[in-house]
VEXPA-488954 format. One record per atom (N, C-alpha, C, CB): x negated, y, z negated; residue in one letter. Coordinates in steps of 0.1 Angstrom, whole numbers, plus 2048, in hexadecimal, padded with zeros to 3 digits. Last residue first. Glycine has a CB too. Example, Ala and Ser with C-alpha at 12.3 -4.5 7.8 and 13.67 -1.06 7.14 Angstrom:
2
7807EA7B9s 7777F57B9s 77F8007B1s 7737FA7C7s 77C7C77B2a 7857D37B2a 77C7DF7B2a 78F7D37A6a 
//
This chain:
339
9DA90E6F9x 9DB90B709x 9D9919710x 9EB90470Dx 9DF9196E1x 9D09166E5x 9CF9126F2x 9CB90A6DCx 9FC91B6E2x 9F39286E1x 9E49256E6x 9F392E6D2x A039016E1x A049096EDx 9FD9156EDx A1190D6EFx 9F98FB6C8x 9F38F46D3x 9F68FB6E0x 9F88E76D4x A0A90C6B7x 9FB90D6B9x 9F49076C3x 9F59086AFx A229006BFx A1E90F6C3x A109106C1x A2591A6BBx A208E66B3x A218E76C2x A208F66C6x A2F8E26C7x A198EA698x A108E46A2x A138E76AFx A118D76A1x A268F5683x A258FE68Fx A1C8F8699x A2090D68Bx A288DF671x A358E6672x A338ED681x A388F2665x A0D8D966Dx A178D0674x A248D6679x A198C566Cx A048EF661x 9FF8EC66Ex A088E3675x 9F18E666Dx A148EE64Ax A168F8652x A118F5661x A0E90364Dx A088D863Fx A158D7640x A198E264Bx A1B8D9633x 9EC8DF63Cx 9F08D4647x A008D4648x 9EB8C3642x 9EE8F3628x 9EA8F6636x 9EF8EC640x 9DA8F7637x 9F68E3613x 9FE8ED618x 9FC8F2626x 9FC8F760Fx 9DF8D3611x 9EB8CC614x 9F68D5619x 9F08C3608x 9CC8E660Bx 9C98DE617x 9D68D861Ax 9BF8D3615x 9DB9025FEx 9D58F65FCx 9D38EE60Bx 9DD8EE5F0x 9D4925608x 9DC919607x 9D390C602x 9E2915614x 9C893C60Ex 9CB93A600x 9D592E5FDx 9D19485FAx 9BA93E627x 9CA942625x 9CE941618x 9D393762Dx 9A1932622x 9A2941626x 9B0946625x 99E943633x 9AA91861Dx 9A3921611x 9A592F616x 99391D60Ex 9B1910638x 9BC91062Cx 9B7919620x 9BF901627x 999911646x 9A591A649x 9AF91D63Ex 9AC915654x 98B8FD637x 98790B636x 992916639x 97B90C63Ex 99B8E9640x 9998EA633x 9948F8631x 98F8DF62Ex 99A8E965Cx 9A78EB656x 9A38EE648x 9B08DF656x 9848F7672x 9848ED666x 9908F165Ex 9768EF65Cx 984907687x 98F8FE686x 98B8F267Ex 9938FA694x 97391E681x 96E91368Ax 97790668Ax 95F90F684x 98092F670x 978925668x 97491A672x 98091D65Bx 98B940684x 97F94567Cx 97793B674x 98394E672x 99D92E68Dx 994933697x 98793868Ex 99B9406A1x 9AE92C678x 9A892167Dx 99D924686x 9B1918682x 9B7946674x 9AE940669x 9A793466Ex 9B793C65Dx 9C694A689x 9BB951688x 9B294C680x 9BD95E685x 9DA936688x 9D1936692x 9C693D691x 9D693969Cx 9E893F670x 9E0931670x 9D793267Cx 9EA925672x 9F1959678x 9E695866Dx 9DF94B66Dx 9EC959660x A0495268Cx 9F7959690x 9EE958685x 9FA969693x A1694267Cx A0E93C687x A0194468Cx A18939692x A1F95566Ax A17948666x A10944670x A1F93E663x A2C96667Ex A2196B674x A1895F66Fx A28972666x A41957687x A3695C691x A2A960688x A3A96869Bx A4F952670x A48946678x A3E94C681x A5393E680x A5796B66Ax A4F964661x A48959668x A58960656x A68970681x A5D97A67Ex A53972674x A62988676x A7C95D67Ex A7495C689x A67965688x A7B960694x A88966668x A82958668x A79957673x A8C94C668x A9197D66Ex A8697C665x A7F96F665x A8B97F659x A97980692x A9B97C684x A8F97C67Bx AA296E683x A9099B6A8x A8F98C6A5x A9498A696x A7F9866A7x A949B46ADx A949AD6B8x A9299E6B5x A899B46C1x AAB9C7698x A9E9BE699x AA29B66A5x A9B9B568Cx AB69E869Ex ABA9DB6A0x AAE9D169Fx AC19DB6ADx AA89FD684x AAB9F9692x AB09EB694x A9E9FA69Ax AB6A1266Dx AB1A05670x AB3A0167Ex AB79FB669x AB1A34669x ABCA2A66Fx AB6A1D673x AC3A3167Cx AA7A4364Cx AA2A3A658x AADA3165Dx A94A30654x AB0A65645x AB2A56643x AAFA4E64Fx AC1A5363Fx A95A7B644x AA2A7764Ax AA4A67648x AA2A7B65Ax A88A84624x A85A7F631x A93A78638x A79A74630x A93AA2612x A93A92615x A8FA8D622x A9FA8D612x A80ABE60Fx A8AAB6615x A89AA9616x A8CAB9621x A77ACA5F0x A71AC25FAx A7EABB602x A65AB75F3x A84AE95E5x A84ADA5E5x A7EAD55F3x A94AD35E2x A6EB025DEx A77AFE5E8x A78AF05E7x A74B025F6x A6BB0D5BBx A65B075C7x A6EB005D2x A5BAFD5C2x A80B295B2x A7CB195AFx A74B165BDx A8AB0E5ACx A7CB495AFx A7FB3E5B8x A78B335B4x A7CB425C6x A8AB5D597x A7DB55599x A81B495A2x A76B4F58Bx A9EB7659Cx A9EB67599x A92B6159Fx AAAB6059Ex A9CB9059Bx AA1B8A5A7x AA3B7C5A6x A97B8D5B1x A91B9157Fx A9EB99583x AA5B95590x A9BBA8585x A7CB8057Ex A88B7C579x A95B8457Cx A86B7D56Bx A6DB8459Fx A6CB84591x A7BB7F58Cx A68B9358Cx A56B8D5BBx A62B845B5x A61B845A6x A61B745B9x A40B9E5C0x A4EB9F5C6x A59B975C2x A4CB9C5D2x A2BB9D5B0x A29B995BEx A37B995C4x A23B8B5BEx A2EBA3595x A29BAE59Fx A28BAB5ADx A1CBB159Cx A4DB9658Ax A40B94590x A3BB9F597x A3FB8A597x A5DB9856Cx A5DB9F57Ax A50B9C57Fx A61BAE57Ax A5CB91552x A5BB8655Cx A5DB8C56Bx A67B7A559x A61BA6540x A53BA1544x A50B9854Dx A4DB9D53Bx A75BBF542x A76BB2547x A67BAD549x A7EBB1555x A6DBD8539x A78BD2532x A79BC4536x A85BDA535x A52BEB533x A56BDF53Cx A61BD8535x A4ABD653Ex A4DC0E537x A53C0252Fx A55BF7539x A61C05528x A35C27533x A39C1B53Dx A3DC11533x A2EC16547x A2DC39522x A37C3E52Dx A3BC32535x A31C49536x A21C43504x A27C3750Cx A31C3D516x A2EC2D503x A04C504FAx A10C53500x A15C48508x A0FC5F508x 9EBC474F4x 9F4C484E8x A02C4C4EEx 9F0C534DDx 9DEC3250Dx 9DFC40506x 9EAC3E4FCx 9E3C4C50Fx 9E0C1A519x 9D2C1E517x 9D2C2B50Ex 9CAC20526x 9F7C02513x 9F5C0F515x 9E7C12511x 9FFC1850Fx 9FEBE750Ax 9F9BE8517x 9F4BF851Bx A04BE451Fx A07BEA4EFx 9F9BE34F3x 9F4BE4502x 9FABD44F0x A1FBFA4F5x A12BFE4EDx A06BF64F0x A14BFC4DEx A2EBE7504x A2BBF5509x A1EBFB502x A38BFF506x A31BD24F2x A2BBD14FFx A25BDD505x A33BCB509x A40BDF4DEx A32BDB4DAx A2ABD74E7x A34BCE4D1x A57BE64ECx A4EBF04E6x A41BEC4E6x A52BF34D9x A61BCC4F3x A5FBD64FDx A56BE14FAx A6BBDC500x A64BC04DAx A5BBBA4E7x A59BC44F0x A62BAE4EFx A77BD14CEx A6ABD04C7x A61BCA4D3x A6BBC54B9x A8DBCD4E0x A87BDA4DFx A79BDA4D8x A8FBE14D7x A94BB34DBx A8FBB64E8x A88BC34E7x A99BB64F2x A9DBB54BFx A91BAA4C3x A8BBAF4D1x A97B9A4C5x AB2BC54C2x AA7BCA4BCx A9ABC24BEx AAABCB4B0x ABFBB84E3x AC2BC14D6x AB3BC44D1x ACBBB84CAx AC1BAD4F9x AB9BA54F0x AB9BAC4E2x AABBA14F5x ACCBC050Ax AD4BB3507x ACEBAB4FBx AD4BA9513x ACBBDE50Ex AC5BD6503x ACDBC94FFx AC3BDE4F7x AD2BF2521x ADDBEB518x AD7BE250Dx AE8BE1521x AC3C13524x AC1C04524x ACCBFC51Bx AB3C00520x AC1C2D51Bx ACAC28526x ACBC1A52Ax AC6C2E532x AADC2F50Bx ABAC32506x AC5C2D510x ABBC42503x A96C26518x A9AC1E50Ex AA8C2150Ax A90C1F503x A95C3A52Bx A97C2C52Fx A9CC24525x A8CC27535x A90C5251Cx A9CC51524x A9FC43528x A9CC59530x A77C4C511x A82C4D508x A90C4B510x A81C5B500x A68C4B529x A69C40522x A76C3F517x A5CC3F51Ax A6AC6752Fx A70C5D538x A72C4F531x A66C5C543x A5FC74519x A6CC7651Bx A72C6B526x A6EC84520x A47C5B509x A4AC65513x A59C68515x A44C6251Fx A42C544E7x A47C504F4x A4BC5C4FCx A54C464F1x A23C4E4D8x A2DC574DBx A33C554E7x A28C634DBx A11C3D4BDx A15C3E4CBx A22C494CBx A19C2F4D2x 9F7C4D4ABx A05C484ABx A09C484B8x A0EC4F4A1x 9D5C444AAx 9E0C4D4AEx 9EDC454AEx 9DDC544BCx 9C6C2E4A3x 9C8C37498x 9D5C4349Dx 9B8C3F495x 9C9C0A4A5x 9C9C184ACx 9CCC224A3x 9D3C194B8x 9CABEF49Ex 9C0BF6499x 9BEC044A0x 9B3BEF49Ax 9E0BE04A6x 9D5BE14B0x 9C9BE94ABx 9DCBE84BEx 9EFBE6492x 9EABD9493x 9DFBD749Dx 9F5BCF497x 9F5BFF496x 9EFBFE48Ax 9E8BEE48Bx 9FAC0147Dx A04BFC4ACx 9F9C034AEx 9F0C004A1x 9FDC124B0x A1ABEE4A3x A13BE74ABx A06BF04ADx A1BBE44B8x A27C02490x A20BF448Bx A18BEE495x A2BBEA487x A2DC164A3x A24C1849Ax A1FC0C493x A29C21490x A42C074B3x A35C0C4B9x A2AC0F4AFx A37C194C2x A54C014A0x A4EBF64A5x A40BFC4ACx A58BEE4AFx A5CC1D49Bx A57C14490x A4FC09495x A62C0F489x A63C254B4x A59C2D4ADx A54C264A2x A5DC3A4A9x A7BC154B7x A6EC144BFx A63C1B4B9x A70C1B4CCx A8DC1D4A2x A86C114A2x A79C0E4ACx A90C084A5x A91C374ACx A8CC3549Ex A86C2849Ex A98C35493x A9DC334C5x A8FC384C5x A89C374B7x A8FC464C9x AB4C234BBx AAAC1F4C6x A9DC244C5x AAEC234D3x AC6C2F4ADx ABCC264A5x AB1C224AFx AC3C194A0x ADBC3C4B9x AD0C444B2x AC6C3E4ACx AD5C4B4A8x AE8C264C5x AE0C2F4CEx AD5C364C4x AE9C3B4D5x AF4C0D4BEx AEDC134B5x AE4C1D4BDx AE6C094AEx AFEBFC4D2x B08C054CBx B02C0D4C0x B14BFD4C6x AEABF04DCx AEFBF84E5x AFBC014DEx AF5BEE4F1x AE4BDC4C6x ADDBE94C9x AE3BF34D2x AD0BE74CFx B03BD14B7x AF9BD04C0x AF0BDE4C3x AFFBCC4CCx B0ABCB494x B0BBD44A0x AFFBD24AAx B0CBE349Bx B18BAF489x B0CBB6489x B0CBBF495x B00BAD488x B36BA8477x B30BAA484x B24BB2485x B3BBB048Dx B3FB9045Ex B39B9E461x B32B9E46Ex B30BA3456x B59B8444Fx B53B8345Cx B4DB9145Ex B5DB7D468x B62B73431x B61B7F437x B57B7E444x B5CB8942Cx B68B59431x B6DB60424x B6CB6F42Bx B62B5E415x B60B43442x B66B51446x B6DB5743Cx B6EB51452x B5EB29439x B52B3243Ax B55B4143Ex B49B2C446x B77B1F438x B70B2042Cx B63B2A42Ex B6BB11427x B7EB1F453x B86B26449x B7EB2943Dx B93B1F446x B6AB0F45Fx B6AB1B462x B74B24458x B6EB1B470x B73AF6452x B65AFD44Fx B65B0B452x B59AF7458x B8AAF2460x B8AAF3451x B7DAFA44Cx B8DAE544Bx B81AF047Bx B89AFB475x B8AAFE466x B96AF947Ax B63AE9485x B6FAE347Cx B75AF0477x B69AD946Ex B5BAEA4A7x B57AF049Ax B65AED491x B53B0249Dx B64AE04BEx B56AE14BCx B51AE64AEx B50AE94C6x B7FAE24C5x B7AAD74BFx B6BAD64BBx B7CACC4C6x B89AF84D0x B84AEF4D8x B7FAE24D2x B7BAF54E0x B8DB084B9x B98B054C0x B94AF94CBx B9EB124C8x B71B0D4B4x B79B044A9x B87AFF4B0x B7DB0E49Ax B6BB1E4C7x B64B124C5x B6DB084BEx B57B154BEx B7BB344C1x B7EB2D4CEx B78B1F4CBx B78B344DCx B70B3B4A8x B7DB364AAx B81B2F4B5x B85B3F4A9x B55B404AFx B58B354A8x B67B324A8x B52B3549Ax B43B494C8x B50B4D4C5x B55B414BDx B59B504D2x B20B4F4BCx B2BB474C5x B37B4C4C0x B2AB374C5x B0BB584B1x B11B614BBx B1BB5B4C3x B07B654C4x B09B5448Cx B0BB4F49Ax B0EB5A4A3x B16B4349Bx B04B4A46Ax B01B53475x B03B4C482x AF3B58474x B0FB48449x B0CB42456x B0CB4C461x B17B38458x B06B41427x B07B4C433x B05B4743Fx AFFB56432x B11B34409x B0DB31417x B0FB3F421x B16B2441Dx B03B303EAx B0CB393F2x B08B35402x B0AB4A3EEx B04B133D4x AFDB1B3E0x B07B243E5x AF7B113ECx AFFAFE3BFx B05B0A3BDx AFEB133C8x B04B103AEx B03ADA3BEx AFCAE73C1x B04AF33C0x AF7AE63CEx B02AB93B8x B08AC43B5x AFFAD03B8x B0DAC33A8x B04A9A3C7x AFBAA53C3x B02AB23C2x AEEAA73CDx B0FA793C3x B13A883C7x B07A903C1x B23A8F3BFx B03A5C3D3x B03A633C6x B07A733C9x AF4A623BEx AFFA4D3E8x B0BA4F3E5x B0DA583D7x B11A413E5x AE4A52400x AE9A513F2x AF8A513F3x AE4A5C3E9x ADCA5641Bx AD7A4A415x ADBA4A405x AC8A4A417x ADAA79416x ADAA6F421x AD5A6241Ax AD1A7542Ex AECA853F7x ADFA83401x AE1A7840Bx AD3A7F3FAx B0CA913F7x B03A863F5x AF7A863FEx B0AA7A3F7x B18AAE3E5x B15AA63F2x B0DA9A3EEx B0CAB03FDx B2CACA3D9x B24ABF3D7x B21AB73E5x B2BAB83CEx B3DADF3DAx B2FAE23D3x B2AAD53D1x B30AEA3C6x B56ADE3E4x B54AD63D7x B49AD93D1x B54AC93D9x B55AEE3FBx B63AEB3F2x B5FAE73E6x B6DAE03F7x B3BAED405x B43AFB403x B4EAF83FAx B49B03410x B35AD3406x B2FADA3FEx B36AE83FBx B22ADC403x B4AACB41Bx B4BAC540Cx B42ACE403x B45AB540Cx B3FAD9430x B4CADC42Ax B4EAD741Cx B56AD7434x B28ACA434x B27AD9432x B34ADD42Ax B25AE2440x B33AB343Cx B2BAB4430x B29AC242Ax B1EAAE433x B3DABB455x B46AB444Ax B40AB543Ex B47AA644Cx B29AC4464x B32ACE45Fx B3AAC7455x B3AAD446Bx B1DAAB46Bx B15AB4461x B1FABF45Cx B07ABC468x B2EAA447Dx B2BA9B473x B24AA2467x B23A8E478x B2CAB8492x B38AB848Ax B36AAF47Ex B45AB4492x B0CACB492x B16AC0497x B21ABF48Ex B10AB4498x B0AAEF496x B09AE448Bx B14AD8491x B0EAEB47Ax B0CB054A5x B05AFB4AAx B03AEE4A2x AFAAFF4AEx B14B1A496x B1EB1449Fx B19B084A5x B24B1D4A9x AFFB24487x B08B1A480x B12B1348Ax B10B21475x AE8B3248Ax AEDB2A497x AF6B1F48Fx AE0B234A1x ADCB30468x ADCB37476x ADFB2E480x AD0B3D479x AE6B30449x AE6B26455x AE9B2E461x AF1B1A453x AD6B3742Cx ADCB3B438x ADAB33444x AD7B4843Bx AE1B3240Bx ADCB2A415x AE1B30424x AE2B1B412x AD6B3F3EDx ADEB423F7x AD8B38403x ADFB533FBx AD7B343CBx AD3B3E3D3x ADCB3D3E1x AC2B3D3D5x ADDB1F3BDx ADDB2A3B5x AD8B373BEx AD4B283A8x ACDB0B3D3x AD6B0B3C8x AD4B193C0x AD3AFF3BFx ABCB073EAx AC3B133E9x ACDB163DDx ACAB153F5x AB3AEC3E7x AAAAF73E6x AB0B043E4x AA2AF83F2x ACCADF3ECx AC7ADF3E0x ABCAE93DEx AC3AD43DDx ACEAE6409x AD8AEA3FFx AD4AE93F1x AE3AE3401x AB8ADB414x AB9AEA414x AC4AEE409x ABCAEF422x AAEABD3FFx AB2AC440Cx AB4AD4409x AC0ABE412x A91AA93F5x A9DAB33F2x AA0ABC3FFx A98ABD3E5x A8BA873FBx A8AA953FEx A97A9E3FCx A86A9740Dx A7CA6A3F0x A87A733EEx A84A813F2x A8DA723E1x A66A59408x A6AA5E3FAx A76A683FCx A5CA663F2x A67A51421x A5CA49419x A5FA4E40Ax A4BA4D41Dx A75A4E43Cx A79A5442Fx A72A4C424x A89A5342Cx A6FA3F453x A67A4B44Ex A6BA51443x A67A55457x A90A35459x A83A3345Cx A7AA4045Ax A82A2E469x AA4A3D43Cx AA2A3A44Bx A94A3A44Cx AAAA44455x AA3A3C422x AB0A3F428x AB0A3C437x AB4A4E426x A8DA3A412x A92A2E41Ax A9EA2E421x A93A24413x A96A513FAx A8BA483FFx A92A3B407x A80A433F2x AB1A65405x AAAA5D3FBx A9FA55403x AB5A543F4x AB1A88410x AB2A7B412x AACA72406x AACA7941Ex AC2AA9417x AB8AA0412x ABAA91415x AB8AA1404x AD4ABB424x AD8AB2417x ACFAAA410x AE2AA841Bx AC6AC7439x AD0ACE430x AD2AC5423x ADEAD0439x AB6AB3444x AB0AC0440x ABAAC6436x AAEAC944Dx AC8A9E44Ax ABEA9D43Fx AB7AA943Bx AB4A92442x AD6AAC45Dx ADDAA7451x AD4AA4446x AE3A9B455x AC2AB1471x ACAABD46Bx AD1AB845Cx AD6AC2477x ABCA98479x AB1A9F472x AB9AAB46Ax AA6AA547Dx AD2A91488x ACFA8947Dx AC3A90474x ACCA7A482x AD6AA549Cx AE0AA4492x ADBA9C485x AECA9D498x AB6AB949Fx ABEAAE4A3x AC7AAB497x AB6AA24A7x AB0ADD49Ax AAEACF497x AB8AC649Dx AAFACE48Ax AB7AF649Fx AAAAF14A1x AA6AE44A1x AA4AF549Ax ACEAFF49Ax ACDAFB4A7x AC0AF64AAx AD1B054B0x ACFB0A481x AD5AFC482x AD3AF7491x AE6AFC47Ex AB4B1446Cx ABBB1747Bx AC0B0947Ex AAFB1D489x AB7B2044Dx AB4B14456x ABCB16462x AB8B07451x AAAB2C42Ex AAFB2E43Ax AACB22443x AA9B3A43Fx AB1B3740Dx AACB2D415x AB3B2C422x AAEB2140Ex AA7B493F2x AAEB4C3FFx AA8B40409x AABB5C405x AABB423CFx AA4B413DBx AADB453E8x A9EB323DCx AB3B5C3B6x AB3B4E3BDx AAEB4E3C9x AC1B483BFx AB8B763B2x AABB6F3ACx AABB623B2x AACB6D39Bx ACFB7B3C0x AC4B813C6x AB6B7A3BFx AC5B933C3x AE8B773BCx AE1B6B3BDx AD2B6F3C1x AE8B613C9x AF9B8C3BCx AF5B893B0x AECB7D3AFx B00B873A8x AEAB9E3D9x AF4B973D1x AF0B933C4x AF7B8B3D7x AD8BAA3E9x AE1BB33E3x AEABAB3DAx AE9BBB3EEx ACBB943F3x AC3B9D3EAx ACABA63E3x ABABA33F0x ADFB89406x AD9B803FAx AD3B893EFx ACEB75401x AE3B9E419x AECB98410x AE9B91404x AF1B90416x AC8B9F422x ACFBA941Ax ADABA5412x AD4BB2423x AC5B87430x ABDB89424x AC3B9541Bx AAEB8C428x ADAB8A444x ADCB80438x AD4B8342Dx ADAB7243Dx ACFB9F451x ADCBA244Bx ADEB98440x AE8BA1456x AB8B9245Bx AB7B9D452x AC2BA044Bx AB3BA7459x AC6B8046Cx ABEB7B461x ABBB85458x AB0B75465x AD1B90480x ADBB89477x AD4B8546Ax AE2B7B47Dx AC8BA3493x AC3BA2485x ACBB9C47Ax AC0BAF481x ACEBA14ADx AD3BAC4A6x ACDBAE497x AE3BAB4A6x AC4B8C4BCx AB9B964BBx AC0BA24B3x AB4B9B4CAx AE1B814CCx AD5B814C9x ACBB8D4C7x AD2B7A4D1x B00B924BCx AF8B8B4C8x AEAB8A4C3x AF7B944D5x B12B8449Fx B0BB904A8x B02B894B1x B01B9B49Fx B20B80481x B23B7D490x B1AB89498x B35B7E494x B1EB6E463x B18B7A46Ax B1AB7747Ax B09B7C465x B34B6544Ax B30B63456x B2AB6E45Ex B3AB5E45Cx B33B5A427x B32B65431x B2DB60440x B28B7042Bx B3FB4E409x B37B4C417x B3CB5741Fx B3BB3D420x B3CB623EBx B43B5A3F5x B3CB58401x B50B5F3F8x B39B773D5x B33B6A3D6x B3CB603DFx B30B653C9x B35B973DDx B3FB8D3DCx B3AB7F3DFx B4AB903E4x B1FBA83E2x B23BA63D4x B2EB9A3D3x B28BB53CFx B1DBA93FDx B12BA23F6x B17BA03E9x B04BA83F5x B31BB9408x B32BAA409x B29BA4400x B2FBA5416x B26BD2404x B33BCE3FDx B34BC03FDx B3FBD4403x B10BD1414x B0EBD4405x B1ABD03FDx B0CBE3402x B1BBCF42Cx B13BC4427x B12BC6418x B04BC442Ex B27BE7431x B31BDA42Fx B27BCF42Bx B38BD543Fx B10BF7432x B1BBF9427x B23BED424x B24C0542Bx B07BED449x AFEBEB43Dx B08BED431x AF2BF643Cx B19BF645Bx B17BE8459x B10BE644Cx B10BE1465x B17C13459x B24C0B455x B21BFC454x B30C0D460x AFEC14462x B02C19456x B0EC12451x B04C27456x B00C0E47Fx AF7C05475x AFBC09467x AE7C07476x B14C1E488x B17C10489x B0EC08480x B15C0C498x B06C37484x B12C3447Dx B15C2647Bx B1DC3B482x AE1C33482x AEEC37488x AFBC3247Ex AF0C2F497x ACBC2E476x AD2C3A470x AE0C3C477x AC8C47471x AB3C13469x ABFC19472x AC5C2546Cx AC9C0F473x AA7BF4462x AA3C01464x AAEC0646Ex A94C03469x AA5BDC447x AACBE1452x AAABEF455x AB9BDF452x A8ABD3433x A98BDC433x A9ABDE442x A97BEB42Ax A7CBB4430x A7EBC0437x A8ABC8438x A7BBBE443x A6DBA0417x A79BA541Cx A77BB2422x A84BA6412x A54B9A40Cx A57B9541Ax A63B9B420x A5AB8641Ax A57BA33F2x A4EBA93FCx A50BA640Ax A40BA63FAx A79BA03E5x A6AB9C3E8x A62BA43F1x A69B8D3EDx A89BB83D0x A88BB03DCx A7ABAC3DEx A8EBB83E8x 
//
């Protein structure tokens, strides 16, 4: 196995039973589905399936199906030809070709768009596909391992996952045990993560957990499973000034000022909308208001220009003829005001 491979750690019955199931399934060259909660180690399980299989000399290629848009996911899986779309300046090999004679691990497979599921189904059935922008079939020999925390049968009944593909991928379905079912492994894993963190920080003394800290870890439900345990332990080690770990922070979002994620971080209070303005009944029509404004502005511009109509017109941004037209229109009112 390569140096990058990490052997799963555990001694509980649930863990050991699952590892035995993995070992048996690894020798059967068929698709496998791994079902498990977030943070249970589905990627580690997929790696073990690969390296214990007859394909161990071939590549192990992984792709998170939820990380890409549908159009990008298709190109990433199957590759594309030069000019297949804007920006496709050259032919690109997809993950299926990269994983030939090896294993392709499709994480979050439940979030694969249906149009991409169609092409995956063809690969599983016939071992061939076409690159994006090509009609030429490409032959591959790839074992597929899918992983999800979704209820795929329910999703398929609702039309969100192809039943044919589900049938093809579920030669066997392996359920990764959550950490709360691996009670004996909690302290084992915690000590492992603590020692690694201390080494990373350059500390010589190995961290030790107090009885209080152990009791807290063993009574906690660990909704984030092994990933959450690692975060809690590493956070506790780096925050501690001694080798004895007594304080564990399970929810880093809890504010020291009284509000936190456990109570629900309060969003800023919405600014109330101003009360709707009820329009008042106008005391004059729009035409009358415009007439009154024009008369007032003409009168003021004439006074400032010492009754020179050309200067008054210039001040109002009008031509002399435009000004004269308005002056004739309002002559009676202007004369009355002058009186």
